[in-house]
N, C-alpha and C positions, 0 to 999 in steps of 0.2 A: 493466608494465616496459622502461626504454630499449632498447634495443641489448645485447645479451648479448656479453660477450668471454669469459666464463669459463662451458663447459657441461660437467659432469660426467653421458654417456648409459645408465644400469644398469649403474655398476663396481660391478665384485667383485674386490676386491687381493687372493691368500692368499700366504703365504711360510710353507713346508715343511707346506704341508699347514692352514698355520691361519687362517681367513680374520678379518679385517687390516677389512674393508671388502666389506659385503654386499646387493650388484643394488642400489645408490644412483644418482639420480639428482636434480637440478638445476642451474640456474641464476644465471648473476651478473651485473647488469644495468655500462654503464656509468658512472664518476663514483659510485659508491658504496663506504661503508664498512662491512663485512660482516662479522661473526666468527665466529666456530666456537666451539664451550663444550660444554663434556663432561666426565665424569671420565677418572685419565688410562690411554688405554688405549684410546677408544672410536674411537680413528682420525683424527685430528685432523693430525698429523703426516703420516701418512699421506698426508693428503689436497693438500694443502700436495706434499710430494714429486710428484704426482704432478701439479698445476699445474704443476709445475715443473718436470716434465719427465725428474725423476730416475728415477723409476722407471716400470712400462707396470703397470698393469691387467692381471689375470690373463684379465678379460671384462669387455667395453663399450669406453666414448672416452670420452676426453679434451682435448677440444678446444679452442682457445685464440683467438676474432674468424676459424672454421671452419677453424685449424690441427693439426694434431696435436700435441698438448704430445708431444716427446721433448725430448734434450740439445742442440738443435738452438734451441727454441722460447727460448734463455734470451736473446736481445739483447731478445724482447720481457716478458721478464718479471725481475724484481729480487726474488733471494728475499735472505730473515733465516731463515736456517738458527736454532733451538735451542743446537747444536752449535758449540763457534768455528772458525771454519773462517779465523780471523787469522794469520799469518805471526808471532812475536814479534815477530824480528829487527827487522824493518822499525818505522822511527817513526810518528806516526799522520799528518804531511806525505808519506812515501815509500809508506805501503798509501792514501791517497785518489789520489797520482801511478800506483800499481800498479795500483787502478779504473779508472783514468783508461784508460790505455791495452786494458785489459778490456775495457771499454763504450763503444761508440761516442754514447750517449747520456746519458753518463755526468757532472755538470753540475762542472762546479769551482768556478765564481762562486757556487750554489749554495751547493755543501759548503764553503766557504770563510765562507760566513752562518751554516748550522747547527755547522760550526766553534764558530764565536765564540758562539754559542748554549748549546750543549753541557757552554764552560770546558771544551774540550782542549786540551792542551800540545802543539802541533805537532812538537816536536822530540824528544819524549817517546820513548819505546820500548816499542815492545806490549806487550811482558814485563814490563815497569813497572807498568803501570797495575793499578787497580782492576778488579778482576769488573764493578763496576757502570759502572766508564769503558768499560771494552771494549762493554758490554752498548750507551753514549750510541754511540761508537765504529759498527760497528751497523749503528746502527740510521743515522746518518751516511751513512751508504756505502750503501740500501738510500731512503733518498728522495734524494740525490743525482741519483739517473738515471731521467732520462724513461720509460721502460718505460710503455706503457698499464697492467700488473697488480705488483704487490708487493703481494708474499708477505710475515708474516710469521709466523714459529712462535713462538711468548709472549715478545715484543720485549718487552715488563717487567720476565719474571723476573730478579732480582737485581739490580735498582733498586732507590730508598733510596724509600719506601713518601714521603716528602718532597715529591723532588723527579718523583714519576711528574707528579702535574697538569700540571709545566712539561715535559715532556719530551713528553704528550699533547698541547699545546697548539701544541710545538713541529712535531707532523705534522702536523697540521692547517696551521698557515700555510705552510709547505712542501712543497703538494701542491698542484696546478694540480689538483681534483675535477673541474671538467672533461670532465680526458680521464682520470684516473687512474681505477680502483679497486682500495681496498688492503681485501687477504683476511686477519684476524687471526688468528690459536688465541690467548687468552687462561683464567688465575682469577682475572682483577684484569678480572672481569666489573662488577662499581660501578663503576668507577676510570672503564672506559673506554664505559660506556652514553652517558654525553652525548653520546656524535663518532658514535653511530652507526646503520644505516639501517636494517640488518640481523643477523638474528641465523638463525644454524644451531645448531639442540642437535644432539647427536650420543650414542648411548647404545652400547654392544656391535657399531661396526662400521654402525651405522645412522641412518639420519635419525630424527630423534620429531619434529620443530617446527622448524617452518620460520618466520618473522613480522616481519615493519615490528617496526621498536621504537617510532614512534608509535602504533602499533598496540594493542601492550602494556603499552602508557602508559594512553591512551583509552580505548579502548575495553573492556578488560579490568582495568581501574583495575590493576594491577599494575605492580610494577617489575623490571627483569630477572630476577635473583637469584629473585625471585617464583613467574618464571614459570620459571624452568629447576627450582624442586624440583616445580611443577606439569605441567610436563611430565614430569620425569623417574617422580614417582608414579605415573604410570598403565601 
């Protein structure tokens, strides 16, 4: 693997005594697209929140480019939350300007390109957008950052299945794949499989498999969905 950008070292996370993650360790290399897969409640969102510096591990350490992940790490991480964080009274254009003011690495030129691709109306207020279009706007905001690590929690949730393929292609075309790593959780496994480099499979707060997607297909002769079923069954 190339230089790692994100490292979890013996990380345990508990909420009110309940174990969300149990002593997990892994590293993500630079310039890769990595998926977190597993059933609801397996710990996917907790991993992304830890990587974004929004919560701290109960035990162990989380580092980004050898720096501890905390609230200040937001300058180096673009985080797309599964929850809706958009201000409803802003227009789409105002939302872009607001984020450009928050993050020095927000690229307004790239944002304009993605805006056109996503077919979002700049003058439309966020509160009048459909759930699918709010999802597109959230993806736009994440991809417009030049941050070395882009975290996406269920980015395809709520999107029309007919447009998911074009959205996935947009994600690829607007990444600086030499410099940026994408770490995403998803239930739309078969749809994102073609763009993935690595996959991490979770169950009940533990990692049950880490594999290169190419190896899954060539060495194991399995689709990603079939590999998930096999690892879950062990």
